[in-house]
VEXFIKE-67263 format. One record per residue: x, y, z of N, C-alpha, C in turn; residue number from 1; residue in one letter. Coordinates in nm, 3 decimals. Atoms other than C-alpha are relative to their C-alpha. Layout:
N
+---------+---------+---------+---------+---------+---------+---------+---------+---------+-----+---------+
|     npx |     npy |     npz |    capx |    capy |    capz |     cpx |     cpy |     cpz | num | residuo |
+---------+---------+---------+---------+---------+---------+---------+---------+---------+-----+---------+
|       X |       Y |       Z |       X |       Y |       Z |       X |       Y |       Z | NUM |       A |
...
+---------+---------+---------+---------+---------+---------+---------+---------+---------+-----+---------+
//
This chain:
173
+---------+---------+---------+---------+---------+---------+---------+---------+---------+-----+---------+
|     npx |     npy |     npz |    capx |    capy |    capz |     cpx |     cpy |     cpz | num | residuo |
+---------+---------+---------+---------+---------+---------+---------+---------+---------+-----+---------+
|  -0.014 |   0.128 |   0.065 |  -0.172 |  -0.584 |   0.940 |  -0.070 |  -0.109 |   0.080 |   1 |       M |
|   0.066 |   0.099 |  -0.084 |  -0.319 |  -0.771 |   1.234 |  -0.145 |  -0.019 |  -0.043 |   2 |       Q |
|   0.140 |   0.010 |   0.042 |  -0.674 |  -0.690 |   1.119 |  -0.010 |  -0.077 |  -0.131 |   3 |       T |
|   0.003 |   0.068 |   0.129 |  -0.601 |  -0.805 |   0.763 |   0.034 |  -0.148 |   0.017 |   4 |       A |
|  -0.039 |   0.139 |  -0.022 |  -0.428 |  -1.123 |   0.881 |  -0.111 |  -0.080 |   0.065 |   5 |       S |
|   0.111 |   0.066 |  -0.068 |  -0.720 |  -1.208 |   1.107 |  -0.118 |  -0.019 |  -0.095 |   6 |       T |
|   0.116 |   0.004 |   0.090 |  -0.984 |  -1.126 |   0.845 |   0.019 |  -0.091 |  -0.119 |   7 |       S |
|  -0.028 |   0.079 |   0.121 |  -0.811 |  -1.317 |   0.563 |   0.107 |  -0.104 |   0.030 |   8 |       H |
|  -0.101 |   0.099 |  -0.038 |  -0.636 |  -1.623 |   0.707 |   0.055 |  -0.080 |  -0.119 |   9 |       P |
|  -0.044 |   0.072 |   0.120 |  -0.606 |  -1.770 |   0.354 |   0.098 |   0.082 |  -0.084 |  10 |       D |
|  -0.096 |  -0.086 |   0.070 |  -0.380 |  -1.480 |   0.240 |   0.125 |   0.019 |   0.085 |  11 |       H |
|  -0.125 |  -0.033 |  -0.069 |  -0.019 |  -1.407 |   0.330 |   0.025 |   0.150 |  -0.013 |  12 |       N |
|  -0.024 |  -0.143 |  -0.004 |   0.082 |  -1.054 |   0.429 |   0.144 |   0.026 |   0.041 |  13 |       F |
|  -0.133 |  -0.045 |  -0.037 |   0.418 |  -0.883 |   0.444 |  -0.007 |   0.150 |   0.025 |  14 |       L |
|  -0.003 |  -0.141 |  -0.035 |   0.445 |  -0.553 |   0.627 |   0.142 |   0.050 |   0.000 |  15 |       G |
|  -0.134 |  -0.061 |   0.007 |   0.739 |  -0.321 |   0.572 |  -0.008 |   0.136 |   0.067 |  16 |       I |
|  -0.003 |  -0.126 |  -0.074 |   0.822 |  -0.038 |   0.809 |   0.144 |   0.043 |   0.021 |  17 |       E |
|  -0.136 |  -0.051 |  -0.019 |   1.132 |   0.180 |   0.815 |   0.038 |   0.008 |   0.148 |  18 |       M |
|  -0.030 |  -0.020 |  -0.142 |   1.109 |   0.254 |   1.186 |  -0.003 |  -0.135 |   0.072 |  19 |       A |
|  -0.013 |   0.129 |  -0.068 |   1.233 |  -0.052 |   1.374 |  -0.098 |  -0.013 |   0.116 |  20 |       R |
|   0.090 |   0.000 |  -0.116 |   1.025 |   0.043 |   1.680 |  -0.142 |  -0.041 |  -0.041 |  21 |       K |
|   0.136 |   0.031 |   0.044 |   0.696 |   0.028 |   1.487 |  -0.008 |  -0.138 |  -0.064 |  22 |       Y |
|  -0.003 |   0.135 |   0.058 |   0.794 |  -0.285 |   1.293 |  -0.002 |  -0.104 |   0.111 |  23 |       A |
|  -0.006 |   0.093 |  -0.113 |   0.878 |  -0.460 |   1.620 |  -0.136 |  -0.007 |   0.071 |  24 |       R |
|   0.131 |  -0.004 |  -0.064 |   0.547 |  -0.349 |   1.772 |  -0.102 |  -0.082 |  -0.081 |  25 |       H |
|   0.094 |   0.073 |   0.085 |   0.348 |  -0.483 |   1.474 |   0.031 |  -0.150 |   0.000 |  26 |       A |
|  -0.038 |   0.142 |  -0.003 |   0.544 |  -0.810 |   1.472 |  -0.042 |  -0.063 |   0.133 |  27 |       A |
|   0.040 |   0.051 |  -0.131 |   0.478 |  -0.851 |   1.845 |  -0.150 |  -0.025 |   0.007 |  28 |       G |
|   0.147 |   0.020 |   0.001 |   0.103 |  -0.809 |   1.791 |  -0.038 |  -0.122 |  -0.082 |  29 |       R |
|   0.026 |   0.120 |   0.080 |   0.108 |  -1.073 |   1.518 |   0.035 |  -0.126 |   0.080 |  30 |       L |
|  -0.045 |   0.116 |  -0.077 |   0.303 |  -1.312 |   1.740 |  -0.094 |  -0.028 |   0.118 |  31 |       A |
|   0.089 |   0.016 |  -0.116 |   0.078 |  -1.252 |   2.041 |  -0.131 |  -0.068 |  -0.040 |  32 |       K |
|   0.126 |   0.060 |   0.050 |  -0.228 |  -1.349 |   1.835 |   0.024 |  -0.128 |  -0.078 |  33 |       R |
|  -0.039 |   0.122 |   0.072 |  -0.036 |  -1.639 |   1.675 |  -0.048 |   0.000 |  -0.144 |  34 |       E |
|   0.038 |  -0.014 |   0.141 |  -0.108 |  -1.509 |   1.326 |   0.122 |  -0.032 |  -0.086 |  35 |       L |
|  -0.116 |   0.046 |   0.077 |   0.129 |  -1.702 |   1.102 |  -0.004 |   0.044 |  -0.146 |  36 |       T |
|   0.009 |  -0.045 |   0.139 |   0.006 |  -1.552 |   0.773 |   0.044 |   0.144 |  -0.018 |  37 |       N |
|  -0.051 |  -0.136 |   0.009 |   0.155 |  -1.212 |   0.850 |   0.142 |   0.007 |   0.052 |  38 |       G |
|  -0.140 |  -0.021 |  -0.041 |   0.523 |  -1.117 |   0.869 |   0.029 |   0.148 |  -0.009 |  39 |       K |
|  -0.036 |  -0.142 |  -0.004 |   0.670 |  -0.780 |   0.955 |   0.150 |   0.013 |  -0.006 |  40 |       M |
|  -0.143 |  -0.026 |   0.006 |   1.011 |  -0.651 |   0.857 |   0.025 |   0.150 |   0.012 |  41 |       I |
|  -0.043 |  -0.138 |  -0.009 |   1.195 |  -0.332 |   0.929 |   0.106 |   0.021 |  -0.107 |  42 |       S |
|  -0.098 |  -0.026 |   0.103 |   1.379 |  -0.185 |   0.637 |  -0.055 |   0.087 |  -0.111 |  43 |       G |
|   0.030 |  -0.085 |   0.114 |   1.369 |  -0.007 |   0.306 |  -0.091 |  -0.074 |  -0.098 |  44 |       D |
|   0.095 |   0.063 |   0.090 |   1.056 |  -0.109 |   0.118 |   0.031 |   0.026 |  -0.146 |  45 |       G |
|  -0.036 |  -0.030 |   0.139 |   1.177 |   0.063 |  -0.198 |   0.105 |  -0.098 |  -0.050 |  46 |       L |
|  -0.104 |   0.096 |   0.038 |   1.484 |  -0.160 |  -0.203 |  -0.058 |  -0.141 |  -0.014 |  47 |       R |
|   0.063 |   0.132 |   0.009 |   1.276 |  -0.470 |  -0.136 |  -0.071 |  -0.016 |  -0.134 |  48 |       L |
|   0.070 |   0.007 |   0.128 |   1.056 |  -0.393 |  -0.436 |   0.098 |  -0.002 |  -0.117 |  49 |       F |
|  -0.095 |  -0.015 |   0.110 |   1.349 |  -0.295 |  -0.656 |   0.086 |  -0.125 |  -0.021 |  50 |       R |
|  -0.100 |   0.105 |   0.011 |   1.582 |  -0.586 |  -0.579 |  -0.049 |  -0.142 |   0.025 |  51 |       E |
|   0.035 |   0.134 |  -0.044 |   1.387 |  -0.879 |  -0.440 |  -0.133 |  -0.053 |  -0.050 |  52 |       F |
|   0.130 |   0.049 |   0.046 |   1.029 |  -0.895 |  -0.566 |   0.003 |  -0.019 |  -0.151 |  53 |       L |
|  -0.002 |   0.033 |   0.141 |   0.982 |  -1.061 |  -0.902 |  -0.125 |   0.054 |  -0.070 |  54 |       T |
|   0.112 |  -0.047 |   0.081 |   0.752 |  -0.956 |  -1.184 |  -0.124 |  -0.085 |   0.026 |  55 |       D |
|   0.130 |   0.068 |  -0.011 |   0.383 |  -1.044 |  -1.147 |  -0.005 |  -0.097 |   0.118 |  56 |       D |
|  -0.007 |   0.090 |  -0.115 |   0.429 |  -1.185 |  -0.796 |  -0.083 |   0.044 |   0.121 |  57 |       S |
|   0.069 |  -0.056 |  -0.117 |   0.213 |  -0.968 |  -0.565 |  -0.145 |   0.031 |  -0.037 |  58 |       V |
|   0.142 |  -0.025 |   0.026 |  -0.167 |  -0.956 |  -0.544 |  -0.040 |   0.144 |   0.030 |  59 |       D |
|   0.039 |  -0.136 |  -0.038 |  -0.189 |  -0.619 |  -0.372 |   0.113 |   0.068 |   0.075 |  60 |       A |
|  -0.094 |  -0.085 |  -0.073 |   0.027 |  -0.335 |  -0.244 |  -0.085 |   0.105 |   0.072 |  61 |       V |
|   0.072 |  -0.097 |  -0.081 |  -0.109 |  -0.122 |   0.040 |   0.100 |   0.101 |   0.054 |  62 |       H |
|  -0.083 |  -0.108 |  -0.053 |   0.052 |   0.213 |   0.115 |  -0.093 |   0.090 |   0.081 |  63 |       V |
|   0.088 |  -0.072 |  -0.089 |  -0.118 |   0.362 |   0.417 |   0.077 |   0.108 |   0.075 |  64 |       Y |
|  -0.049 |  -0.114 |  -0.076 |  -0.034 |   0.707 |   0.553 |   0.152 |   0.015 |  -0.001 |  65 |       F |
|  -0.146 |  -0.021 |   0.005 |   0.323 |   0.747 |   0.428 |   0.034 |   0.142 |   0.046 |  66 |       P |
|  -0.047 |  -0.131 |  -0.044 |   0.525 |   1.036 |   0.565 |  -0.012 |   0.099 |  -0.116 |  67 |       D |
|   0.019 |  -0.094 |   0.111 |   0.425 |   1.343 |   0.359 |   0.121 |   0.088 |  -0.030 |  68 |       P |
|  -0.119 |  -0.085 |   0.021 |   0.764 |   1.518 |   0.395 |  -0.045 |   0.136 |  -0.049 |  69 |       W |
|   0.064 |  -0.126 |   0.029 |   0.610 |   1.862 |   0.409 |   0.087 |   0.101 |  -0.074 |  70 |       W |
|  -0.084 |  -0.103 |   0.062 |   0.907 |   2.078 |   0.309 |   0.036 |  -0.038 |  -0.143 |  71 |       K |
|  -0.031 |   0.023 |   0.141 |   0.977 |   2.117 |  -0.063 |   0.133 |  -0.072 |  -0.018 |  72 |       D |
|  -0.132 |   0.061 |   0.019 |   1.342 |   2.022 |  -0.022 |   0.004 |  -0.146 |   0.048 |  73 |       R |
|   0.005 |   0.138 |  -0.049 |   1.240 |   1.695 |   0.150 |  -0.091 |  -0.090 |  -0.084 |  74 |       H |
|   0.098 |   0.078 |   0.079 |   0.980 |   1.585 |  -0.107 |   0.063 |  -0.119 |  -0.071 |  75 |       R |
|  -0.067 |   0.112 |   0.067 |   1.238 |   1.362 |  -0.275 |   0.000 |  -0.126 |   0.087 |  76 |       K |
|   0.004 |   0.114 |  -0.092 |   1.206 |   1.137 |   0.033 |  -0.134 |  -0.071 |   0.002 |  77 |       R |
|   0.132 |   0.063 |   0.002 |   0.842 |   1.060 |  -0.032 |   0.010 |  -0.139 |  -0.062 |  78 |       R |
|  -0.003 |   0.136 |   0.051 |   0.776 |   0.692 |  -0.092 |  -0.071 |  -0.010 |  -0.136 |  79 |       V |
|   0.074 |   0.005 |   0.125 |   0.528 |   0.756 |  -0.373 |   0.073 |   0.086 |  -0.103 |  80 |       M |
|  -0.078 |  -0.068 |   0.102 |   0.774 |   0.847 |  -0.645 |   0.008 |  -0.089 |  -0.123 |  81 |       K |
|   0.008 |   0.074 |   0.126 |   0.816 |   0.739 |  -1.008 |   0.061 |  -0.140 |   0.002 |  82 |       P |
|  -0.064 |   0.132 |   0.004 |   1.062 |   0.453 |  -0.959 |  -0.074 |  -0.103 |   0.084 |  83 |       E |
|   0.076 |   0.093 |  -0.084 |   0.856 |   0.298 |  -0.678 |  -0.131 |  -0.038 |  -0.069 |  84 |       F |
|   0.123 |   0.030 |   0.072 |   0.536 |   0.326 |  -0.882 |   0.024 |  -0.098 |  -0.114 |  85 |       L |
|  -0.033 |   0.094 |   0.107 |   0.704 |   0.151 |  -1.173 |   0.025 |  -0.140 |   0.056 |  86 |       R |
|  -0.021 |   0.130 |  -0.063 |   0.817 |  -0.127 |  -0.938 |  -0.131 |  -0.062 |   0.047 |  87 |       D |
|   0.131 |   0.052 |  -0.039 |   0.464 |  -0.160 |  -0.800 |  -0.069 |  -0.060 |  -0.120 |  88 |       I |
|   0.066 |   0.053 |   0.120 |   0.326 |  -0.200 |  -1.150 |   0.067 |  -0.129 |  -0.046 |  89 |       Q |
|  -0.075 |   0.118 |   0.044 |   0.598 |  -0.452 |  -1.233 |  -0.032 |  -0.123 |   0.085 |  90 |       R |
|   0.018 |   0.117 |  -0.087 |   0.539 |  -0.676 |  -0.929 |  -0.145 |  -0.043 |   0.014 |  91 |       V |
|   0.140 |   0.039 |  -0.012 |   0.159 |  -0.670 |  -0.933 |  -0.037 |  -0.104 |  -0.105 |  92 |       L |
|   0.055 |   0.096 |   0.093 |  -0.012 |  -0.968 |  -1.090 |  -0.105 |   0.071 |  -0.084 |  93 |       V |
|   0.110 |  -0.059 |   0.077 |  -0.258 |  -0.886 |  -1.370 |  -0.128 |  -0.002 |   0.085 |  94 |       P |
|   0.117 |  -0.013 |  -0.086 |  -0.567 |  -0.761 |  -1.189 |   0.034 |   0.037 |   0.143 |  95 |       G |
|  -0.044 |  -0.036 |  -0.134 |  -0.359 |  -0.682 |  -0.880 |  -0.027 |   0.147 |   0.028 |  96 |       G |
|   0.041 |  -0.136 |  -0.035 |  -0.424 |  -0.362 |  -0.690 |   0.101 |   0.072 |   0.089 |  97 |       S |
|  -0.074 |  -0.092 |  -0.084 |  -0.250 |  -0.066 |  -0.532 |  -0.102 |   0.078 |   0.081 |  98 |       L |
|   0.086 |  -0.076 |  -0.090 |  -0.426 |   0.085 |  -0.230 |   0.085 |   0.112 |   0.059 |  99 |       H |
|  -0.073 |  -0.115 |  -0.053 |  -0.313 |   0.434 |  -0.134 |  -0.094 |   0.083 |   0.086 | 100 |       F |
|   0.078 |  -0.079 |  -0.094 |  -0.446 |   0.613 |   0.175 |   0.092 |   0.102 |   0.066 | 101 |       W |
|  -0.075 |  -0.103 |  -0.070 |  -0.331 |   0.937 |   0.331 |  -0.097 |   0.096 |   0.068 | 102 |       T |
|   0.080 |  -0.103 |  -0.064 |  -0.456 |   1.210 |   0.558 |   0.040 |   0.139 |  -0.052 | 103 |       D |
|  -0.049 |  -0.126 |   0.057 |  -0.286 |   1.479 |   0.345 |  -0.054 |   0.014 |  -0.143 | 104 |       V |
|   0.065 |  -0.015 |   0.130 |  -0.500 |   1.598 |   0.054 |   0.100 |   0.033 |  -0.111 | 105 |       E |
|  -0.100 |  -0.037 |   0.102 |  -0.203 |   1.754 |  -0.132 |   0.079 |  -0.123 |  -0.045 | 106 |       E |
|  -0.076 |   0.122 |   0.033 |  -0.008 |   1.425 |  -0.116 |  -0.088 |  -0.093 |  -0.083 | 107 |       Y |
|   0.096 |   0.083 |   0.072 |  -0.319 |   1.240 |  -0.236 |  -0.010 |   0.045 |  -0.146 | 108 |       F |
|   0.014 |  -0.053 |   0.135 |  -0.364 |   1.468 |  -0.538 |   0.130 |  -0.015 |  -0.080 | 109 |       Q |
|  -0.130 |   0.012 |   0.066 |   0.008 |   1.474 |  -0.622 |   0.028 |  -0.143 |  -0.041 | 110 |       T |
|  -0.023 |   0.141 |   0.032 |   0.025 |   1.096 |  -0.608 |  -0.089 |  -0.046 |  -0.115 | 111 |       T |
|   0.088 |   0.034 |   0.112 |  -0.275 |   1.060 |  -0.838 |   0.057 |   0.052 |  -0.132 | 112 |       H |
|  -0.060 |  -0.057 |   0.121 |  -0.108 |   1.292 |  -1.089 |   0.124 |  -0.080 |  -0.041 | 113 |       E |
|  -0.122 |   0.077 |   0.026 |   0.217 |   1.095 |  -1.060 |  -0.034 |  -0.137 |  -0.058 | 114 |       L |
|   0.041 |   0.131 |   0.051 |   0.041 |   0.762 |  -1.113 |  -0.047 |   0.013 |  -0.145 | 115 |       I |
|   0.049 |  -0.021 |   0.138 |  -0.135 |   0.898 |  -1.424 |   0.115 |   0.024 |  -0.097 | 116 |       A |
|  -0.112 |  -0.035 |   0.088 |   0.196 |   1.026 |  -1.564 |   0.102 |  -0.113 |  -0.014 | 117 |       A |
|  -0.112 |   0.095 |  -0.003 |   0.427 |   0.735 |  -1.475 |  -0.034 |  -0.145 |  -0.030 | 118 |       E |
|   0.034 |   0.141 |   0.017 |   0.238 |   0.405 |  -1.491 |  -0.136 |  -0.013 |  -0.066 | 119 |       V |
|   0.129 |   0.022 |   0.066 |  -0.061 |   0.250 |  -1.663 |  -0.090 |  -0.087 |   0.088 | 120 |       S |
|   0.093 |   0.068 |  -0.089 |  -0.269 |   0.143 |  -1.366 |  -0.138 |   0.061 |  -0.019 | 121 |       L |
|   0.137 |  -0.048 |   0.014 |  -0.646 |   0.169 |  -1.397 |  -0.046 |   0.063 |   0.131 | 122 |       E |
|   0.050 |  -0.065 |  -0.120 |  -0.806 |   0.412 |  -1.156 |   0.019 |   0.149 |  -0.010 | 123 |       G |
|   0.028 |   0.051 |  -0.133 |  -0.841 |   0.580 |  -0.927 |  -0.143 |  -0.053 |   0.014 | 124 |       P |
|   0.128 |   0.057 |  -0.034 |  -1.122 |   0.361 |  -0.806 |  -0.037 |   0.050 |   0.139 | 125 |       L |
|   0.044 |  -0.052 |  -0.130 |  -1.328 |   0.490 |  -0.518 |   0.003 |  -0.111 |   0.105 | 126 |       E |
|  -0.003 |   0.093 |  -0.113 |  -1.278 |   0.322 |  -0.183 |  -0.090 |   0.057 |   0.108 | 127 |       V |
|   0.094 |  -0.048 |  -0.101 |  -1.568 |   0.357 |   0.055 |   0.053 |  -0.020 |   0.141 | 128 |       G |
|  -0.037 |   0.013 |  -0.141 |  -1.525 |   0.407 |   0.426 |  -0.104 |  -0.088 |   0.068 | 129 |       E |
|   0.093 |   0.086 |  -0.072 |  -1.675 |   0.127 |   0.629 |   0.003 |   0.036 |   0.148 | 130 |       R |
|   0.001 |  -0.034 |  -0.142 |  -1.785 |   0.183 |   0.986 |   0.083 |  -0.100 |   0.081 | 131 |       P |
|  -0.079 |   0.087 |  -0.088 |  -1.557 |   0.046 |   1.257 |  -0.095 |  -0.080 |   0.089 | 132 |       A |
|   0.083 |   0.085 |  -0.084 |  -1.706 |  -0.247 |   1.445 |   0.038 |   0.009 |   0.148 | 133 |       E |
|  -0.045 |  -0.020 |  -0.138 |  -1.501 |  -0.174 |   1.759 |   0.113 |   0.102 |  -0.002 | 134 |       H |
|  -0.097 |  -0.109 |  -0.013 |  -1.242 |   0.074 |   1.886 |   0.132 |  -0.024 |  -0.071 | 135 |       D |
|  -0.128 |   0.029 |   0.067 |  -0.946 |  -0.103 |   1.724 |  -0.019 |  -0.053 |  -0.142 | 136 |       L |
|   0.030 |   0.051 |   0.134 |  -1.114 |  -0.189 |   1.393 |   0.036 |   0.102 |  -0.108 | 137 |       D |
|  -0.052 |  -0.094 |   0.099 |  -0.894 |   0.033 |   1.176 |   0.124 |  -0.063 |  -0.063 | 138 |       Y |
|  -0.119 |   0.054 |   0.068 |  -0.619 |  -0.042 |   0.924 |   0.129 |   0.045 |   0.068 | 139 |       H |
|  -0.120 |  -0.053 |  -0.066 |  -0.366 |   0.180 |   1.104 |  -0.042 |   0.091 |   0.113 | 140 |       T |
|   0.031 |  -0.095 |  -0.107 |  -0.343 |   0.398 |   1.411 |  -0.024 |   0.140 |  -0.056 | 141 |       H |
|   0.027 |  -0.129 |   0.063 |  -0.337 |   0.699 |   1.175 |  -0.147 |   0.009 |  -0.043 | 142 |       F |
|   0.141 |   0.000 |   0.040 |  -0.675 |   0.600 |   1.032 |  -0.088 |   0.015 |   0.123 | 143 |       E |
|   0.080 |  -0.008 |  -0.123 |  -0.813 |   0.550 |   1.383 |  -0.002 |   0.143 |   0.053 | 144 |       R |
|  -0.010 |  -0.136 |  -0.053 |  -0.688 |   0.890 |   1.499 |  -0.079 |   0.099 |  -0.085 | 145 |       R |
|   0.068 |  -0.095 |   0.089 |  -0.820 |   1.074 |   1.193 |  -0.151 |  -0.016 |   0.011 | 146 |       M |
|   0.145 |   0.022 |  -0.002 |  -1.162 |   0.913 |   1.204 |  -0.061 |   0.035 |   0.136 | 147 |       R |
|   0.053 |  -0.035 |  -0.132 |  -1.204 |   0.959 |   1.580 |  -0.011 |   0.151 |   0.019 | 148 |       M |
|   0.006 |  -0.146 |  -0.006 |  -1.141 |   1.332 |   1.526 |  -0.078 |   0.059 |  -0.118 | 149 |       H |
|   0.080 |  -0.042 |   0.116 |  -1.373 |   1.347 |   1.222 |   0.081 |   0.074 |  -0.105 | 150 |       D |
|  -0.088 |  -0.056 |   0.104 |  -1.081 |   1.433 |   0.995 |  -0.007 |  -0.091 |  -0.123 | 151 |       E |
|   0.011 |   0.082 |   0.120 |  -1.081 |   1.314 |   0.633 |   0.118 |  -0.095 |  -0.019 | 152 |       P |
|  -0.100 |   0.096 |   0.046 |  -0.893 |   1.009 |   0.510 |  -0.023 |  -0.013 |  -0.150 | 153 |       V |
|   0.010 |   0.006 |   0.144 |  -0.823 |   1.014 |   0.137 |   0.044 |  -0.139 |  -0.045 | 154 |       Y |
|  -0.025 |   0.140 |   0.038 |  -0.845 |   0.664 |  -0.012 |  -0.017 |  -0.017 |  -0.151 | 155 |       R |
|   0.019 |   0.036 |   0.140 |  -0.795 |   0.530 |  -0.361 |   0.059 |  -0.138 |  -0.025 | 156 |       S |
|  -0.049 |   0.131 |   0.044 |  -0.732 |   0.204 |  -0.537 |   0.027 |   0.008 |  -0.149 | 157 |       E |
|  -0.036 |   0.010 |   0.141 |  -0.564 |   0.135 |  -0.870 |   0.020 |  -0.147 |  -0.032 | 158 |       F |
|  -0.016 |   0.140 |   0.039 |  -0.553 |  -0.192 |  -1.065 |   0.088 |  -0.014 |  -0.122 | 159 |       R |
|  -0.079 |   0.034 |   0.118 |  -0.309 |  -0.347 |  -1.304 |  -0.093 |  -0.070 |  -0.098 | 160 |       K |
|   0.089 |   0.052 |   0.102 |  -0.494 |  -0.420 |  -1.623 |   0.030 |  -0.145 |  -0.035 | 161 |       S |
|  -0.013 |   0.138 |   0.047 |  -0.555 |  -0.780 |  -1.722 |   0.010 |   0.001 |  -0.152 | 162 |       V |
|   0.005 |  -0.001 |   0.146 |  -0.624 |  -0.687 |  -2.085 |   0.132 |   0.041 |  -0.064 | 163 |       T |
|  -0.127 |  -0.043 |   0.060 |  -0.294 |  -0.508 |  -2.148 |   0.104 |  -0.112 |   0.007 | 164 |       S |
|  -0.091 |   0.113 |  -0.013 |  -0.103 |  -0.812 |  -2.023 |  -0.036 |  -0.106 |  -0.102 | 165 |       V |
|   0.044 |   0.100 |   0.098 |  -0.314 |  -1.042 |  -2.241 |   0.036 |   0.046 |  -0.142 | 166 |       M |
|  -0.032 |  -0.054 |   0.133 |  -0.263 |  -0.814 |  -2.545 |   0.150 |  -0.014 |  -0.027 | 167 |       A |
|  -0.144 |   0.013 |   0.017 |   0.113 |  -0.814 |  -2.489 |   0.040 |  -0.145 |  -0.026 | 168 |       A |
|  -0.033 |   0.141 |   0.023 |   0.123 |  -1.194 |  -2.469 |  -0.048 |  -0.046 |  -0.137 | 169 |       S |
|   0.047 |   0.034 |   0.134 |  -0.083 |  -1.218 |  -2.791 |   0.097 |   0.046 |  -0.106 | 170 |       D |
|  -0.097 |  -0.053 |   0.095 |   0.177 |  -1.005 |  -2.969 |   0.123 |  -0.090 |  -0.009 | 171 |       E |
|  -0.119 |   0.084 |  -0.005 |   0.455 |  -1.244 |  -2.863 |  -0.022 |  -0.131 |  -0.074 | 172 |       I |
|   0.025 |   0.130 |   0.063 |   0.285 |  -1.560 |  -2.994 |  -0.017 |   0.008 |  -0.149 | 173 |       T |
+---------+---------+---------+---------+---------+---------+---------+---------+---------+-----+---------+
//
């Protein structure tokens, strides 16, 4: 989040991390650089989306390298599940985007299938990999580790349609 906050000082960012240790680390980095447009919280992001974020209120949702929960019996713990995807679609502004990155090809494919089945977001749109300008020029430490070891990072972007929202409002008037 530090890179995004630095690169886009005119945008506000909210990071959500379940692990208090990592949330505290990210918040400390923001504070050290005096970046006031980024806030970090530790907690349940699914609950935040479900209970606190209002419809059409978020420009973009970034889900980077979520835990893949490898065992079949643990898959229900994955963050990319139907109810979360519906909440993402609900809170995105028309034209807003969902960015999903993972280092697990199976999770990437499964999530694409789930998005196609559960929500009406346009995509997947291809996301190109840009070269790092320095050793810490990565979105996450997972991306840095994967790229430094020449391992693939699977990236996609989805957008909430502007036309479907406009069509729905035309039906109401």
